[in-house]
C-alpha positions as CSV (number, residue, x, y, z in Angstrom):
1,X,12.9,-2.0,48.6
2,X,13.4,1.4,51.1
3,X,12.7,4.6,49.9
4,X,16.0,6.0,51.3
5,X,17.8,3.4,49.0
6,X,15.9,4.3,46.0
7,X,16.5,8.0,46.2
8,X,20.3,7.8,47.3
9,X,20.3,5.7,44.1
10,X,18.6,8.4,41.8
11,X,20.4,11.3,43.1
12,X,24.3,9.2,42.0
13,X,22.7,10.2,38.1
14,X,22.3,14.2,39.1
15,X,24.7,15.3,35.8
16,X,24.7,12.4,33.7
17,X,24.5,13.9,30.0
18,X,20.8,13.7,28.5
19,X,20.8,11.1,25.6
20,X,17.7,9.5,23.9
21,X,17.2,5.9,24.9
22,X,20.7,5.8,27.2
23,X,20.7,4.3,30.3
24,X,23.9,4.0,31.7
25,X,24.8,6.7,34.8
26,X,27.5,9.4,34.0
27,X,27.3,8.3,30.4
28,X,24.0,9.3,29.1
29,X,20.3,8.6,29.8
30,X,16.8,9.9,29.0
31,X,14.1,9.5,31.8
32,X,13.6,6.0,30.9
33,X,16.8,5.4,30.7
34,X,17.0,6.9,34.4
35,X,14.1,4.7,36.1
36,X,16.2,1.9,34.3
37,X,19.5,2.4,35.3
38,X,17.8,2.9,38.9
39,X,15.8,-0.7,38.9
40,X,19.4,-2.1,37.9
41,X,21.4,-0.8,40.5
42,X,18.7,-1.8,43.0
43,X,18.2,-5.4,41.7
44,X,21.0,-6.4,39.9
45,X,19.7,-6.9,36.7
46,X,18.0,-5.4,33.9
47,X,14.5,-4.1,33.4
48,X,13.3,-5.7,30.3
49,X,13.6,-3.2,27.3
50,X,10.6,-1.2,26.2
51,X,11.4,-1.4,22.5
52,X,12.2,1.7,20.3
53,X,10.5,4.7,21.1
54,X,10.4,8.3,19.3
55,X,12.1,11.1,21.8
56,X,8.5,12.7,22.3
57,X,7.3,9.2,22.9
58,X,4.6,9.8,20.7
59,X,2.3,6.8,19.8
60,X,0.5,7.1,16.2
61,X,-2.2,4.7,17.8
62,X,-3.1,6.9,20.9
63,X,-2.0,4.4,23.6
64,X,-0.5,5.0,26.9
65,X,2.4,2.5,25.9
66,X,4.6,4.3,29.3
67,X,1.5,3.4,31.8
68,X,1.2,-0.1,30.7
69,X,4.9,-0.9,30.8
70,X,4.8,1.0,34.4
71,X,1.6,-0.9,35.3
72,X,3.5,-3.9,34.5
73,X,7.0,-3.3,36.6
74,X,6.1,-1.3,39.5
75,X,3.2,-1.0,42.4
76,X,0.9,2.0,41.0
77,X,0.1,4.0,44.4
78,X,-2.6,6.6,45.5
79,X,0.0,9.3,46.1
80,X,3.4,10.2,45.4
81,X,6.4,9.5,48.3
82,X,9.7,10.1,48.4
83,X,11.2,7.4,46.3
84,X,8.4,6.5,43.6
85,X,8.0,7.0,39.8
86,X,6.4,10.0,38.7
87,X,4.8,9.9,35.4
88,X,4.1,13.0,33.7
89,X,1.3,13.7,30.9
90,X,1.8,16.9,28.8
91,X,-2.2,17.2,28.2
92,X,-5.2,14.8,29.2
93,X,-5.8,13.7,25.7
94,X,-2.4,12.7,25.1
95,X,-0.7,9.6,26.2
96,X,2.1,10.0,29.4
97,X,5.5,10.2,28.4
98,X,7.5,11.9,31.6
99,X,8.9,10.4,34.0
100,X,10.4,12.0,37.5
101,X,11.9,10.1,40.7
102,X,10.7,11.6,43.8
103,X,13.7,12.6,46.5
104,X,11.4,14.1,48.8
105,X,8.1,16.2,49.3
106,X,9.5,18.9,47.2
107,X,11.5,17.7,44.5
108,X,12.3,15.0,41.8
109,X,15.1,14.2,39.4
110,X,14.3,13.2,36.1
111,X,16.7,13.7,32.8
112,X,15.2,16.8,30.9
113,X,16.4,17.0,27.7
114,X,16.0,21.1,27.9
115,X,18.8,21.3,30.5
116,X,20.9,18.0,28.8
117,X,21.4,16.3,31.5
118,X,19.6,14.7,34.5
119,X,19.1,17.1,37.3
120,X,17.0,17.8,40.6
121,X,13.6,20.1,39.7
122,X,10.9,21.6,42.1
123,X,7.9,20.2,41.9
124,X,6.3,23.2,41.3
125,X,2.7,23.5,40.7
126,X,3.2,23.3,36.5
127,X,4.7,20.2,37.1
128,X,2.8,18.9,39.5
129,X,-0.4,19.5,37.7
130,X,1.1,16.8,35.5
131,X,1.2,14.2,37.2
132,X,-0.8,11.2,35.8
133,X,0.4,8.6,38.5
134,X,3.1,7.5,40.7
135,X,4.4,4.0,41.5
136,X,6.6,2.4,43.9
137,X,9.5,0.4,43.5
138,X,8.7,-3.6,43.8
139,X,10.0,-5.5,46.8
140,X,12.7,-8.0,45.4
141,X,9.7,-11.1,46.2
142,X,7.5,-9.5,43.7
143,X,9.8,-8.9,40.8
144,X,8.9,-10.9,37.7
145,X,10.2,-9.8,34.2
146,X,7.4,-12.8,32.3
147,X,6.4,-10.0,29.6
148,X,3.3,-11.9,28.1
149,X,0.9,-8.8,28.7
């Protein structure tokens, strides 16, 4: 998967209204729905469902469920690069629970409830220091939908 294809697909989502658990461009999505929708646009099929989740991804077990999902379907990379998925953690002792897609060195796209839509934001220090991990979209040869984890 080329970084430019990911960036182009991602930029097409800007302006999509925020909608919890949505994943439809122009109709509504949340941060996970944005990533799911970009996946669908790139590969032509759905990323397996994550199951229901609270709007704030609060997990009573303390499990880092979103991190585990990303590690299963994407390739974790040491440094963020254009076209990668960014996973954000609000506090060190909490599960990571927000996603965005880096579109260049200084900006990322994410479904942001506070803005009510998918927006392009600057990767300012307060966002940058919350990056828990970065993930590259897989090549088509490595896609697996086997969920036996």
